C-alpha positions as CSV (number, residue, x, y, z in Angstrom):
1,X,-41.2,74.2,0.3
2,X,-44.7,74.1,-0.1
3,X,-46.9,76.7,1.0
4,X,-48.9,74.6,3.4
5,X,-45.3,73.9,5.1
6,X,-44.6,77.7,5.3
7,X,-48.3,78.6,6.5
8,X,-48.8,76.0,8.9
9,X,-46.7,77.4,12.0
10,X,-49.4,80.5,11.8
11,X,-52.5,78.7,10.4
12,X,-52.7,75.7,12.8
13,X,-51.7,78.4,16.0
14,X,-55.1,80.4,14.8
15,X,-57.7,80.8,18.0
16,X,-60.5,78.4,17.9
17,X,-63.3,77.4,19.9
18,X,-62.5,73.7,21.5
19,X,-64.6,71.0,20.4
20,X,-66.6,68.9,22.8
21,X,-64.7,66.0,23.8
22,X,-67.9,64.0,24.3
23,X,-71.6,63.6,23.3
24,X,-73.5,67.1,24.3
25,X,-76.7,67.0,25.5
26,X,-79.5,68.3,23.7
27,X,-80.7,70.9,26.2
28,X,-77.0,72.3,26.8
29,X,-76.8,72.6,22.7
30,X,-79.9,74.6,23.0
31,X,-78.5,76.7,25.9
32,X,-75.1,77.5,23.8
33,X,-77.4,78.4,21.0
34,X,-79.6,81.0,23.0
35,X,-77.0,82.1,24.6
36,X,-75.0,83.2,21.4
37,X,-78.2,84.5,20.0
38,X,-79.3,86.6,23.3
39,X,-75.2,87.9,22.8
40,X,-76.1,88.5,18.7
41,X,-78.9,90.6,19.5
42,X,-77.3,92.6,22.7
43,X,-73.9,93.3,20.1
44,X,-76.0,94.0,17.2
45,X,-77.6,97.3,19.4
46,X,-74.1,98.3,20.7
47,X,-73.6,101.9,19.0
48,X,-70.1,102.7,17.6
49,X,-68.2,104.6,20.2
50,X,-67.0,107.7,18.3
51,X,-69.0,107.9,14.9
52,X,-72.0,109.7,14.0
53,X,-74.9,108.0,11.9
54,X,-74.0,107.7,8.1
55,X,-75.5,105.9,5.2
56,X,-75.9,102.1,5.3
57,X,-73.2,100.8,2.7
58,X,-75.2,97.7,2.2
59,X,-78.4,98.9,1.6
60,X,-80.6,96.4,1.0
61,X,-78.7,93.4,1.7
62,X,-78.0,94.6,5.4
63,X,-80.7,91.7,6.4
64,X,-78.9,89.1,4.5
65,X,-75.4,90.1,5.8
66,X,-77.1,90.1,9.4
67,X,-75.3,92.7,11.6
68,X,-76.6,96.2,12.1
69,X,-75.7,99.8,10.8
70,X,-73.6,101.9,13.1
71,X,-73.3,99.1,15.6
72,X,-70.2,96.6,16.5
73,X,-71.5,94.3,14.3
74,X,-71.4,96.8,10.9
75,X,-69.7,93.9,9.2
76,X,-72.3,91.3,10.4
77,X,-71.1,87.9,8.4
78,X,-70.0,90.2,4.9
79,X,-66.1,88.9,6.0
80,X,-66.9,85.3,6.7
81,X,-68.8,85.3,3.4
82,X,-66.7,86.4,1.6
83,X,-63.7,84.5,2.9
84,X,-65.7,81.2,2.2
85,X,-66.5,82.5,-1.7
86,X,-62.6,83.1,-2.3
87,X,-62.4,79.7,-0.3
88,X,-64.9,77.7,-2.6
89,X,-63.3,79.2,-5.9
90,X,-59.8,78.2,-4.5
91,X,-60.8,74.8,-3.9
92,X,-63.3,74.0,-6.7
93,X,-59.8,75.2,-9.0
94,X,-57.8,72.4,-6.7
95,X,-55.3,75.2,-5.9
96,X,-55.0,74.4,-2.1
97,X,-54.3,70.9,-2.7
98,X,-55.8,70.2,0.7
99,X,-57.6,67.0,1.8
100,X,-60.2,67.6,4.1
101,X,-60.1,63.7,5.2
102,X,-56.7,64.6,7.2
103,X,-56.7,66.1,10.3
104,X,-53.7,68.4,9.6
105,X,-55.3,69.5,6.3
106,X,-58.2,70.1,8.0
107,X,-56.7,72.5,10.6
108,X,-54.8,74.1,7.8
109,X,-58.3,74.7,6.0
110,X,-59.8,75.9,9.1
111,X,-56.9,78.2,9.8
112,X,-57.0,79.8,6.6
113,X,-60.9,80.6,6.5
114,X,-60.0,82.2,9.8
115,X,-57.2,84.1,8.3
116,X,-59.3,85.2,5.2
117,X,-61.8,86.6,7.6
118,X,-59.6,88.8,9.3
119,X,-58.5,90.1,6.0
120,X,-61.9,90.8,4.6
121,X,-62.7,92.5,7.8
122,X,-59.4,95.0,7.0
123,X,-60.7,95.3,3.3
124,X,-64.1,96.0,4.3
125,X,-63.8,97.9,7.1
126,X,-60.6,100.3,6.4
127,X,-62.2,101.6,3.3
128,X,-65.7,102.1,5.3
129,X,-64.3,104.5,7.9
130,X,-61.9,106.0,6.0
131,X,-62.6,106.3,2.4
132,X,-66.1,106.1,2.1
133,X,-67.1,108.2,4.8
134,X,-70.1,105.9,5.7
135,X,-69.2,105.8,9.2
136,X,-67.8,109.4,9.9
137,X,-65.8,110.4,13.1
138,X,-67.5,112.7,15.7
139,X,-65.6,115.5,15.2
140,X,-66.6,117.5,18.9
141,X,-65.6,114.3,20.4
142,X,-61.7,114.3,18.9
143,X,-61.5,118.2,20.2
144,X,-62.8,117.4,23.9
145,X,-60.3,114.4,23.9
146,X,-57.8,116.7,22.1
147,X,-56.7,113.8,19.6
148,X,-56.8,114.1,15.8
149,X,-59.9,112.7,13.7
150,X,-57.9,110.1,12.6
151,X,-57.5,108.3,16.1
152,X,-61.6,108.6,16.6
153,X,-61.6,106.7,12.8
154,X,-58.8,104.0,14.3
155,X,-60.8,103.7,17.4
156,X,-64.3,103.2,15.0
157,X,-62.2,100.5,12.9
158,X,-61.1,99.0,15.9
159,X,-64.4,98.7,17.2
160,X,-66.2,97.1,14.2
161,X,-63.1,95.1,13.2
162,X,-63.6,93.4,17.2
163,X,-67.4,92.8,16.2
164,X,-66.2,91.1,12.7
165,X,-63.6,88.7,14.8
166,X,-66.3,87.9,17.5
167,X,-69.1,87.2,15.2
168,X,-67.1,84.7,14.0
169,X,-66.1,83.0,17.0
170,X,-70.3,83.2,17.8
171,X,-70.9,80.9,14.6
172,X,-67.8,78.9,16.0
173,X,-69.3,78.3,19.1
174,X,-73.0,77.7,17.5
175,X,-71.5,75.0,14.9
176,X,-69.3,72.9,17.3
177,X,-71.6,73.2,20.6
178,X,-75.1,74.3,19.9
179,X,-77.8,73.5,17.1
180,X,-77.6,74.5,13.2
181,X,-75.3,77.2,11.6
182,X,-74.0,80.4,13.6
183,X,-74.4,82.0,9.9
184,X,-77.7,80.8,9.2
185,X,-79.4,81.5,13.1
186,X,-77.9,85.1,12.6
187,X,-79.8,85.6,9.3
188,X,-83.2,84.4,10.4
189,X,-82.5,86.4,13.6
190,X,-82.2,89.5,11.8
191,X,-84.8,89.0,9.1
192,X,-87.6,87.7,12.1
193,X,-86.9,90.8,13.5
194,X,-88.0,92.8,10.5
195,X,-90.7,90.5,9.6
196,X,-92.3,90.8,13.1
197,X,-91.8,95.0,12.9
198,X,-93.2,94.8,9.4
199,X,-96.7,93.0,11.0
200,X,-97.1,95.0,14.1
201,X,-95.1,98.0,13.8
202,X,-96.8,101.5,15.1
203,X,-96.2,104.5,13.1
204,X,-94.4,107.0,15.5
205,X,-91.8,104.4,17.2
206,X,-88.1,105.0,15.8
207,X,-89.4,106.1,12.6
208,X,-90.7,103.0,11.6
209,X,-93.5,102.7,9.4
210,X,-97.1,101.1,10.3
211,X,-97.2,97.4,10.1
212,X,-99.7,95.1,8.3
213,X,-101.7,94.1,10.8
214,X,-101.6,97.7,12.4
215,X,-103.0,99.4,9.5
216,X,-105.8,97.0,8.7
217,X,-107.0,97.2,12.3
218,X,-106.8,100.7,11.8
219,X,-108.9,100.4,8.5
220,X,-111.6,98.2,10.3
221,X,-111.7,101.0,13.0
222,X,-112.2,103.9,10.3
223,X,-109.6,105.4,11.7
224,X,-107.7,104.7,8.6
225,X,-109.2,106.0,5.2
226,X,-108.3,104.4,2.5
227,X,-111.5,105.0,-0.1
228,X,-113.6,102.5,-1.8
229,X,-112.0,99.2,-2.9
230,X,-114.1,99.1,-6.0
231,X,-112.0,102.0,-7.6
232,X,-108.9,102.0,-9.0
233,X,-107.1,104.7,-6.5
234,X,-108.7,102.5,-3.3
235,X,-107.6,99.0,-4.9
236,X,-103.7,100.4,-5.2
237,X,-103.9,101.9,-1.5
238,X,-104.7,98.5,-0.4
239,X,-102.4,96.8,-2.5
240,X,-99.6,98.3,-3.0
241,X,-100.3,101.1,-0.2
242,X,-100.7,101.1,3.7
243,X,-103.0,97.7,3.0
244,X,-99.8,96.5,1.8
245,X,-101.7,93.2,0.5
246,X,-99.3,92.1,-2.1
247,X,-96.3,92.2,0.0
248,X,-98.2,89.9,2.5
249,X,-99.5,87.6,-0.2
250,X,-95.7,87.6,-1.6
251,X,-94.4,86.1,1.8
252,X,-97.0,83.8,2.4
253,X,-96.6,82.0,-1.0
254,X,-92.7,82.1,-0.4
255,X,-93.2,80.2,2.8
256,X,-95.4,77.8,0.9
257,X,-93.3,77.2,-2.0
258,X,-89.9,76.6,-0.3
259,X,-91.7,74.6,2.4
260,X,-93.0,72.8,-0.3
261,X,-89.6,72.3,-2.4
262,X,-87.9,71.2,0.6
263,X,-90.5,68.2,0.9
264,X,-90.1,67.1,-2.8
265,X,-87.0,64.6,-3.0
266,X,-86.3,61.6,-5.5
267,X,-85.6,58.6,-2.8
268,X,-83.0,56.0,-4.0
269,X,-83.6,52.6,-2.0
270,X,-81.4,51.3,0.2
271,X,-80.5,47.8,1.6
272,X,-78.2,46.7,4.4
273,X,-75.0,44.4,2.5
274,X,-75.1,41.9,5.9
275,X,-78.7,42.2,7.7
276,X,-81.3,40.9,5.7
277,X,-84.4,42.7,5.6
278,X,-82.7,46.2,6.5
279,X,-83.9,48.5,4.1
280,X,-83.5,52.4,3.7
281,X,-83.9,55.3,1.5
282,X,-81.2,58.0,0.8
283,X,-83.2,61.2,-0.3
284,X,-82.1,63.9,-2.7
285,X,-84.2,66.8,-2.1
286,X,-85.2,69.3,-4.7
287,X,-83.3,72.0,-3.4
288,X,-80.2,69.7,-2.4
289,X,-77.5,72.0,-1.9
290,X,-80.0,74.3,0.2
291,X,-80.6,78.1,-0.3
292,X,-77.1,79.0,1.3
293,X,-75.2,79.4,-2.2
294,X,-77.3,82.3,-2.2
295,X,-75.8,84.0,0.0
296,X,-72.6,84.2,-2.0
297,X,-74.7,85.5,-4.8
298,X,-76.0,88.3,-3.1
299,X,-72.4,89.0,-1.6
300,X,-70.8,89.5,-4.4
301,X,-73.4,91.7,-5.8
302,X,-73.2,93.8,-2.4
303,X,-69.3,94.0,-2.8
304,X,-69.7,95.5,-6.3
305,X,-72.3,98.0,-4.7
306,X,-69.9,98.6,-2.2
307,X,-67.4,99.2,-4.7
308,X,-68.9,101.7,-6.6
309,X,-69.9,103.6,-3.6
310,X,-66.4,104.0,-2.9
311,X,-65.5,105.0,-6.6
312,X,-68.1,107.3,-6.3
313,X,-67.3,109.1,-2.8
314,X,-63.7,109.6,-3.6
315,X,-63.9,110.3,-7.3
316,X,-67.2,112.4,-7.1
317,X,-68.1,113.8,-10.6
318,X,-64.5,112.4,-12.0
319,X,-66.1,108.8,-12.2
320,X,-67.2,108.0,-15.7
321,X,-70.8,108.5,-16.6
322,X,-71.0,104.9,-18.1
323,X,-69.6,103.2,-15.0
324,X,-71.8,104.9,-12.5
325,X,-74.4,107.9,-11.8
326,X,-74.9,108.6,-8.5
327,X,-77.6,110.6,-6.8
328,X,-77.7,112.8,-3.5
329,X,-78.8,109.1,-1.5
330,X,-75.5,107.5,-2.9
331,X,-77.9,104.9,-4.9
332,X,-77.3,104.4,-8.7
333,X,-79.4,106.1,-11.2
334,X,-77.2,105.1,-14.5
335,X,-74.3,103.5,-15.7
336,X,-72.6,99.7,-15.1
337,X,-73.7,100.0,-11.4
338,X,-77.1,101.2,-11.9
339,X,-77.7,97.7,-14.1
340,X,-75.9,95.4,-11.9
341,X,-77.6,96.8,-8.6
342,X,-80.7,94.0,-8.1
343,X,-84.3,95.2,-8.0
344,X,-85.4,95.8,-4.4
345,X,-88.9,96.5,-4.4
346,X,-91.7,97.1,-6.8
347,X,-91.4,100.5,-7.2
348,X,-88.2,99.9,-8.7
349,X,-89.5,98.4,-11.9
350,X,-93.0,100.1,-12.3
351,X,-91.6,102.5,-14.8
352,X,-95.2,104.0,-14.3
353,X,-94.7,104.8,-10.7
354,X,-92.9,107.7,-8.9
355,X,-90.0,105.0,-7.4
356,X,-88.7,104.0,-10.9
357,X,-87.4,107.5,-11.3
358,X,-86.8,109.1,-15.2
359,X,-85.7,105.8,-16.5
360,X,-86.6,104.4,-19.7
361,X,-88.7,101.0,-19.6
362,X,-86.2,99.6,-21.6
363,X,-83.3,100.5,-19.1
364,X,-85.5,98.9,-16.1
365,X,-86.3,95.8,-17.9
366,X,-82.7,95.5,-18.7
367,X,-81.7,95.8,-15.4
368,X,-84.1,93.0,-14.7
369,X,-82.8,90.9,-17.0
370,X,-79.2,91.4,-15.6
371,X,-80.4,90.8,-12.0
372,X,-82.5,87.3,-13.1
373,X,-79.3,86.1,-15.4
374,X,-77.2,86.9,-12.1
375,X,-79.1,85.1,-10.0
376,X,-80.2,82.1,-12.0
377,X,-76.4,81.4,-13.4
378,X,-74.8,82.2,-9.9
379,X,-77.3,79.7,-8.0
380,X,-76.5,77.1,-10.6
381,X,-73.0,77.9,-10.1
382,X,-72.6,78.2,-6.3
383,X,-74.8,75.4,-5.9
384,X,-72.3,72.6,-7.8
385,X,-69.6,74.5,-5.8
386,X,-71.5,74.1,-2.7
387,X,-72.0,70.3,-3.3
388,X,-68.6,69.3,-4.2
389,X,-66.9,71.3,-0.9
390,X,-69.6,70.1,1.4
391,X,-68.8,66.7,0.9
392,X,-72.1,66.8,-0.9
393,X,-71.2,65.0,-4.2
394,X,-71.8,61.4,-5.9
395,X,-68.4,60.5,-5.0
396,X,-68.5,61.5,-1.1
397,X,-72.1,60.8,-0.9
398,X,-71.3,57.0,-2.2
399,X,-68.6,56.5,0.1
400,X,-71.0,57.6,2.9
401,X,-73.3,55.1,2.1
402,X,-71.1,52.7,1.6
403,X,-69.6,53.4,5.0
404,X,-72.5,52.8,7.0
405,X,-73.0,49.3,5.3
406,X,-75.7,50.0,2.6
407,X,-75.9,49.4,-0.6
408,X,-78.1,50.3,-3.3
409,X,-80.3,46.9,-4.9
410,X,-79.2,46.0,-7.9
411,X,-76.3,47.0,-8.0
412,X,-72.7,46.1,-6.7
413,X,-70.9,47.0,-3.3
414,X,-68.9,49.1,-5.0
415,X,-68.2,53.1,-4.8
416,X,-67.5,53.6,-8.5
417,X,-70.7,51.8,-9.4
418,X,-72.5,53.8,-7.0
419,X,-71.3,57.0,-7.9
420,X,-72.3,56.7,-11.6
421,X,-76.0,56.0,-10.0
422,X,-76.0,59.1,-8.0
423,X,-74.5,61.3,-10.7
424,X,-78.0,60.6,-12.4
425,X,-79.6,62.8,-9.5
426,X,-77.5,65.0,-7.8
427,X,-75.4,66.9,-10.2
428,X,-78.6,68.0,-12.1
429,X,-81.1,68.7,-9.3
430,X,-78.1,70.9,-7.8
431,X,-78.5,73.0,-10.6
432,X,-82.3,73.1,-10.9
433,X,-82.4,73.5,-7.1
434,X,-79.8,76.5,-7.3
435,X,-82.1,77.9,-10.5
436,X,-85.5,77.9,-9.0
437,X,-83.8,79.6,-5.6
438,X,-82.6,82.6,-7.8
439,X,-85.9,82.7,-9.7
440,X,-88.0,83.0,-6.2
441,X,-85.3,85.4,-5.0
442,X,-86.0,88.0,-7.9
443,X,-89.4,87.4,-8.0
444,X,-89.7,88.1,-4.5
445,X,-87.7,91.4,-4.7
446,X,-89.7,92.4,-7.5
447,X,-93.0,91.8,-5.7
448,X,-92.2,93.0,-2.0
449,X,-92.2,91.6,1.2
450,X,-93.4,92.1,4.5
451,X,-91.2,94.5,6.3
452,X,-89.2,95.1,3.0
453,X,-87.0,92.1,3.7
454,X,-85.2,91.0,0.4
455,X,-86.2,88.2,-1.3
456,X,-83.5,86.2,-0.8
457,X,-83.3,86.8,2.7
458,X,-86.7,85.7,3.2
459,X,-85.9,82.3,1.3
460,X,-83.1,81.5,3.4
461,X,-85.2,82.4,6.5
462,X,-87.8,79.8,5.9
463,X,-85.0,77.3,4.5
464,X,-82.9,77.5,7.5
465,X,-85.9,77.3,9.8
466,X,-87.0,74.3,8.4
467,X,-83.7,72.4,8.4
468,X,-82.9,73.7,12.0
469,X,-86.3,72.0,12.8
470,X,-85.4,68.6,11.1
471,X,-82.1,69.0,12.7
472,X,-83.9,69.5,16.2
473,X,-85.9,66.4,15.3
474,X,-83.2,64.6,14.7
475,X,-81.2,65.6,17.9
476,X,-84.2,64.3,20.1
477,X,-84.5,60.9,18.1
478,X,-80.8,60.4,19.1
479,X,-81.4,61.7,22.9
480,X,-84.0,59.0,23.0
481,X,-82.5,56.1,21.5
482,X,-78.6,56.3,22.0
483,X,-77.8,53.6,19.8
484,X,-79.1,56.1,16.9
485,X,-76.4,58.5,17.7
486,X,-74.1,55.5,17.6
487,X,-75.1,54.8,14.3
488,X,-74.9,58.3,12.5
489,X,-71.6,59.1,14.3
């Protein structure tokens, strides 16, 4: 008996959001999307009952994994992303034996994904509550209720587990009833909050630093002295200090590069096999696999750092120095986990500044080099995985083009022939786009961005917003012309 027959009774009965039986009007899709986002913002501000404020285990990865520290969405989209990584690796190694074109296998795949998400919620949430002390239970509450402290810890875990399940179904609601991807929209929502805060934040409110626009208003009014801009100290204050000109420039540069890269494409001419004069083009974008594979790369790095924090909290001084040395803030300052920790801000690689600590220049540059190699290699590998598992590879694309009645002029109407033509472009552009996105993410982290968001999250925000704009335009077009909806299915 195969694993599919054994697991089918469980996986096919996993709870899921029902698909719409007929076409959902565009306005209703927007309503579902907006309502789900409002629910996301509400849940990301619901504080965990019984938990004291602890350190954020995800740290600088928080904006990528969405959610909020100390809230019911503590885990964010982390379990969903980690489960997707496991499924991609299993699918890429052809260990699952599932045919996603078969409705039964498709149901098994979706059920397996939900099951893995539940497993990841437990594997992430249990150590976070019981081992790492990242969500310390309130002993006074336990004393007031007359229960052991372990009961409060289980209550905290139950809350974050419910939040992990809710965000899973919220993502499914948007995917089936709304516009875009729920995971992508949650990332955009979280990053947008930080970007707006980095622009207009008022000092002293909730411990925030002065926003860039707020700071420059104070500078121009003379309320914030910065010294002469023609001196080294004054220039450093304007560029790296309260003026934050470098993060502003980096953010605008990343916006421009990603929008431009999204418009760069190789257009393969197409003609209809039966209708003379009917022509079209199949665009193969430079960032063909999108920026979403970068989530997988950063998720792996966040899980590595999470493991290091757990080992440090449990072993303390017993942790081998070659593996990791942690400071009082829980940050690695030496050892393997230090070198595997990505650069998050300009101060961390400028060895002449106080933020870099007492590290030698060669240590800092080795850390930058490892991060760069990790991102470039990971971007290329996961882009290929994404293309193959999302039916965007040459074989699947050739079959889609033939099913639409189109063909490449000058070539036989044969899937193998068309696949060979597409193989000249798709794999190369997938790798090139993944490497480009990885390079931009590292550079953005090194130069800094508005609101302190990571370079990867900024890239994701721009790319997801651009694709959401394209999808909304397509939805409006099909809404105005129902025949287009029949053509695109």
